[in-house]
N, C-alpha and C positions, 0 to 999 in steps of 0.2 A: 205730849211727851215723845209718843211713838216717831212723831215728824221730826223732830231736832233730834232724835237717836239715830236717824236713819241718816240724816244731813252729816251729823258727825262721823258716822262711818264712811258715807261714798266719800266725804273730805279727806279719810285717812285710807282712800284708796280699796275700799271692800265694797261689796255692794249691799247697800243699807236694807234693799227691801227683802232680804233674805235672812235678816236678822229680827230679833224681838229682844226688849230690855229684860224679860225674865232669864233669857240665856244669860246675863251677866250674874244673876243670883247661883244657877245652876254652875257656874264656871267656879264662883265664887267659893260655893259649900264644896264644891269638889276637889279646887286645890287646896282649901286648909286641910282637907281629909288625907289627901295625898301626902302631905307635909306633917303627919302625926298629930293634929292638933284633935284632942279628944271630942270626938261627936257632941258630948254636953256642951262643951263651949260653944261649938259652932253653932247649935241649936238656939241659944242663948242670942247669941251674935245676931240671927237671922231671925229673932223675934217670935221662936216655936216653943211652945210650953213644954213640949216634951220631944225625944229624938225620933219618935217615929215618922213624920212628916220629911224631916232632913235625912233620913236614912232611905226612905223609900221613894219619895219625889225628888228631891233636889241632889242627892251625892251621885254621880255617875261615875262609878270607877269599874270601868270593864277591864283594864290594862291590868289592876291586881287581882282580881279575880281570875281571869286568864291564867296570869302568872302562878297564882295559888292551885290552880287545877294541873296546869302543866307539870308543877313541883310533885304533885299528888300523885299524878300518873307516871312521872319517873322512879318515884318509890315502887308503886305497884308491881310496873314492870322494868324491871333494871335493865339495861341496855345489854345486850348481847354483841360482844367483841368478837370478831373472825379470828380464827387461830391462822 
């Protein structure tokens, strides 16, 4: 399967040897999560019996975490405007 997967990527103009099929699973979970699909539904879709593996292994949500952190820091340290 990996050989066929890499060929498809090469044909699409990507470098197939830099990718693995598991990355599709991570992308699938992350995209659904980014679009507010409940984590319980995502877990069922990917065949997990609970949400732990889905949340800790497959969901790669760096951007929302960074945004939440930045928003919290803005509340903690409000911007000082020069007079």
